[in-house]
C-alpha positions, 0 to 999 in steps of 0.5 A: 269718827271720819273726818275730812276736808272738802271744798273748805268744809270739816265734816265729822260723823259719828256712828249714829248718822248724825254729823257736824259740818263746820267752816271757816268764813270771812265772818269768822267760824261757822258751825252747822250741826245736823243729826238724823233720828234713829229709826 
């Protein structure tokens, strides 16, 4: 997996093409999960 910080975001990618995007905000930690279906 690849983890990196960019503009306050932590992005973690996995081999299946999905990724997790997490960001700390004033309202508390915010996490958005994105995924793609493998063709």
